[in-house]
C-alpha positions in Angstrom: 177.1 15.9 256.9 179.3 17.1 259.3 181.6 15.6 262.2 183.2 17.5 265.0 186.1 17.1 267.7 187.1 19.3 270.4 191.0 19.5 271.0 192.6 20.0 274.2 194.9 23.1 272.7 194.9 26.8 273.8 192.5 28.1 271.0 194.5 31.2 270.1 197.5 29.1 269.6 195.7 26.5 267.6 194.1 28.9 265.5 197.4 30.6 264.9 199.0 27.3 263.7 196.1 26.7 261.5 196.3 29.9 259.8 199.9 29.7 259.4 199.5 26.3 257.7 196.6 27.5 255.4 198.4 30.6 254.3 201.6 28.6 253.8 199.7 26.4 251.4 197.7 29.1 249.7 194.4 27.5 250.7 191.1 29.8 250.7 189.7 30.7 254.0 187.5 33.3 255.8 188.7 34.6 259.0 185.7 35.4 261.4 185.3 36.7 265.0 184.7 33.1 266.3 187.6 31.4 264.3 188.6 30.2 260.6 186.4 28.5 257.8 188.8 26.8 255.5 187.5 25.8 252.0 188.9 22.8 250.6 187.6 20.5 247.3 186.2 17.8 249.8 184.4 20.3 252.2 184.8 22.9 254.8 186.8 23.0 258.3 185.4 25.4 261.0 187.8 26.2 263.6 186.7 28.1 266.6 187.6 28.4 270.2 185.3 26.7 272.7 185.8 26.2 276.7 189.5 27.0 276.2 190.0 24.4 273.7 189.8 24.3 270.0 186.7 23.1 268.2 186.9 21.5 264.7 184.0 20.8 262.7 184.2 19.2 259.3 181.3 19.6 256.6 181.1 17.8 253.3 178.5 16.8 250.7 178.6 13.2 251.3 179.8 10.4 254.0 182.9 9.5 251.6 184.2 13.0 251.3 183.6 13.8 254.9 185.7 10.7 256.0 188.5 11.7 253.6 188.5 15.3 255.0 188.5 13.6 258.5 191.5 11.3 257.6 193.4 14.6 256.1 192.7 16.6 259.2 193.8 13.6 261.5 196.9 12.9 259.6 198.0 16.7 260.1 197.1 16.4 263.7 198.9 13.0 264.2 202.1 14.7 262.7 201.9 17.4 265.2 201.1 14.9 268.0 198.1 16.9 269.0 195.4 15.3 270.9 196.2 11.8 269.9 193.3 10.6 272.0 190.8 12.6 270.0 187.3 11.5 269.2 184.9 12.5 266.7 181.3 12.8 266.9 180.2 10.7 263.7 181.1 7.0 263.9 180.0 3.7 262.1 181.3 1.4 264.8 182.8 -1.9 263.6 182.2 -1.0 259.6 185.2 -0.8 257.4 185.9 2.7 256.3 183.8 4.1 253.2 187.0 4.8 251.1 188.0 1.0 251.3 187.1 -1.3 248.4 187.3 -4.8 247.4 188.3 -5.9 244.1 188.9 -8.5 242.0 192.0 -8.9 239.7 190.9 -9.3 235.8 194.6 -9.4 234.7 198.4 -8.1 234.9 200.4 -7.7 231.9 204.0 -6.8 231.4 203.1 -3.7 229.0 206.9 -2.3 229.0 210.0 -3.4 230.0 209.8 -1.6 233.3 205.8 -1.7 234.1 203.2 -4.0 235.0 199.5 -2.9 234.4 197.2 -4.2 236.4 193.3 -4.5 236.0 190.9 -4.7 238.7 187.0 -5.1 238.6 184.4 -4.3 241.1 181.1 -2.6 242.0 182.5 0.6 243.7 185.4 1.9 241.2 183.5 4.7 239.7 184.7 7.0 242.4 188.5 6.6 241.6 187.8 8.3 238.4 187.5 11.7 240.4 188.4 13.5 243.4 192.0 12.3 243.6 194.8 10.9 241.4 196.1 8.1 243.8 195.0 5.3 246.0 196.7 2.8 248.4 196.9 -1.0 247.8 196.4 -2.7 251.2 198.6 -5.6 252.4 198.3 -7.0 255.9 201.1 -8.7 257.6 201.4 -12.3 258.1 199.3 -12.1 261.5 196.4 -10.0 260.2 195.7 -11.8 256.9 191.9 -12.0 256.5 191.5 -8.7 258.8 190.5 -5.3 257.7 190.6 -1.9 259.3 187.5 -0.7 260.9 185.9 2.3 262.2 186.4 2.7 266.4 184.4 4.1 269.0 186.4 7.3 268.3 185.1 7.9 264.8 188.8 6.9 263.6 190.3 4.1 261.6 191.4 1.0 263.8 193.9 -1.1 262.0 194.4 -4.5 263.3 197.9 -4.7 264.8 198.3 -1.1 264.3 199.1 0.8 261.1 202.5 -0.1 261.1 201.9 -3.6 260.4 200.3 -2.8 257.0 202.1 -2.1 253.9 200.1 0.7 252.1 202.0 1.6 248.8 200.5 4.5 246.9 199.6 4.2 243.1 198.0 6.3 240.4 194.7 5.4 239.1 195.8 5.2 235.2 192.1 4.8 233.9 188.7 3.8 234.8 186.1 2.1 232.7 182.7 3.3 233.9 181.0 0.8 231.7 182.9 -2.3 232.4 183.4 -1.3 236.1 187.3 -1.7 235.9 190.4 0.4 237.1 193.8 0.3 235.7 197.1 1.1 237.2 200.6 0.8 236.3 203.5 -0.7 238.5 207.1 0.4 238.0 209.0 -3.0 238.2 211.9 -2.8 240.6 214.2 -5.5 242.1 213.0 -6.5 245.6 210.0 -4.6 245.3 206.9 -6.1 247.2 204.3 -4.9 244.8 206.6 -6.1 242.0 206.7 -9.6 243.5 203.0 -9.3 244.0 202.5 -8.8 240.4 204.4 -11.8 239.6 202.0 -14.0 241.4 198.7 -12.3 240.0 196.0 -14.3 238.0 192.5 -13.6 237.3 190.0 -14.0 240.3 192.4 -12.9 243.0 191.3 -10.6 245.7 192.8 -7.1 246.1 191.7 -4.2 248.5 192.4 -0.5 247.6 191.9 2.7 249.5 191.1 6.1 248.1 190.9 8.1 246.2 193.4 10.6 247.6 196.0 12.6 247.2 196.5 15.7 244.7 194.0 16.5 241.9 194.5 17.8 238.4 196.3 21.1 237.7 194.5 23.8 236.1 196.4 26.6 234.2 196.7 27.5 230.7 200.4 26.7 230.7 201.6 23.7 232.4 204.9 21.9 233.0 205.4 18.3 234.2 208.5 16.6 235.4 208.7 13.2 236.7 210.9 10.1 236.9 209.6 6.6 236.6 207.4 6.4 239.5 205.7 9.4 238.3 205.0 8.4 234.6 201.5 7.1 235.3 200.3 10.3 236.8 201.9 12.5 233.9 199.8 10.2 231.6 196.6 10.6 233.6 197.2 14.3 233.7 198.0 14.8 230.1 194.9 12.8 229.1 192.5 15.2 231.1 194.0 18.5 230.0 191.9 20.6 227.5 192.7 21.7 224.2 193.8 25.0 224.8 196.7 24.0 227.4 200.1 24.6 226.4 203.4 23.6 228.1 205.9 20.7 228.3 206.2 17.2 229.7 209.7 15.7 230.9 209.7 12.3 231.7 212.9 10.2 233.1 212.8 6.4 232.3 215.0 3.6 233.0 214.9 1.9 229.6 214.4 3.3 226.3 211.5 0.5 225.4 209.5 2.6 228.1 208.9 5.3 225.8 205.1 5.2 224.9 202.3 7.1 223.1 200.4 9.3 225.5 197.0 10.2 224.7 196.3 14.2 225.2 194.3 16.7 223.1 196.2 19.5 224.5 199.3 21.3 223.1 201.6 20.0 226.0 204.8 18.5 224.3 206.4 15.2 225.8 210.1 14.7 226.1 211.6 11.5 227.2 215.1 11.4 229.1 216.6 8.1 229.6 218.9 7.6 232.6 222.7 7.4 232.1 222.3 9.8 229.1 223.8 12.5 231.1 220.6 14.7 231.4 218.6 15.2 234.5 215.3 16.3 235.3 216.8 19.3 237.3 218.9 20.3 234.5 215.7 20.5 232.4 214.0 22.2 234.9 216.7 25.2 235.2 216.4 25.8 231.6 212.5 25.7 231.7 211.2 29.0 230.0 208.3 29.7 232.2 205.4 32.4 231.4 204.5 35.2 233.8 201.1 34.3 234.4 198.4 31.5 234.3 201.2 28.8 235.0 201.7 25.6 236.9 204.8 23.6 237.3 204.2 19.8 238.4 207.2 17.7 239.5 207.3 14.4 241.4 210.4 12.1 241.7 212.9 10.9 244.4 212.7 13.1 247.8 215.8 14.8 247.5 215.5 15.9 243.9 212.3 17.4 244.5 213.5 19.3 247.4 216.2 20.8 245.3 213.3 21.4 242.6 211.3 23.3 245.0 214.3 25.6 245.9 214.8 26.1 242.2 211.3 27.2 241.4 211.0 29.4 244.7 214.2 31.3 243.4 212.7 31.5 240.0 209.6 33.5 241.6 206.8 30.5 241.2 204.3 30.7 244.1 203.3 27.8 246.1 199.9 27.8 244.4 201.6 27.7 241.0 203.4 24.3 241.8 202.9 20.8 242.9 206.1 19.3 244.2 205.7 15.7 245.4 208.2 13.0 246.6 207.2 9.6 245.5 210.1 7.7 246.9 213.3 8.2 248.9 216.7 7.1 247.8 
């Protein structure tokens, strides 16, 4: 499947900008006489000059992946304020986006002092076991309760009232039971958190809307180091469960309460270390002391924005290449 759009930007400048971004992120690409072909897990992007502008054509194996690829491209173009009125050739006018799923709450339990575990059930949850670790919960504003985003004439998603009217927090799929058709995710409970308050009201049979999957996928290396705070614990748990036996390394997790320590399933040789806030040891302290092998390595860290920015600088100074790390801010202080 494919969709395409023509962007009113000088083709040479557009291609230079795209190439710089691709090289910066160490993404695989092929440079051809008529432009660039970028290979991504979801599909391919073909960028070429046309009629003084830049033609972007996206290819994917199915409608879901094509939509996710288009959303990723749209996000980058919106960030750069490029051709905000662009139109895509493939449109499903009036339909909800293919990555939007309506589910039913089966249960919500306080599984640790700092965590709720929510279980959803539904007929379309299988895809959350692959392609991306994360999804978004959707909460409309009071003015738009009962309304949902739809595909517009431009092929893009149109949000009732505008996207700023929606609360769309990101969570990690903790597990998916394909036989039962259920999805579990953990919520770090904190005072004043909108999803924390939502968890307090949940009971079986309530409706929920989620959009995804998206974001990063599982790291792949013989040696892996994982660092994260309370918000990253579900993602670290998911990654550990996926690692093969031959993987070695260390996972360092910062938690708020000693009661949040839990057994994390893994068949790998990755050692798990727990840090408790207030004990005088930080994720950055441990990162600075980390012994990193010279090859076949990957460092993953997710935490507060300023902390991960400093972590990135530490890793770059130690010679870790961009393709050998994943540094993500899960929240901002």
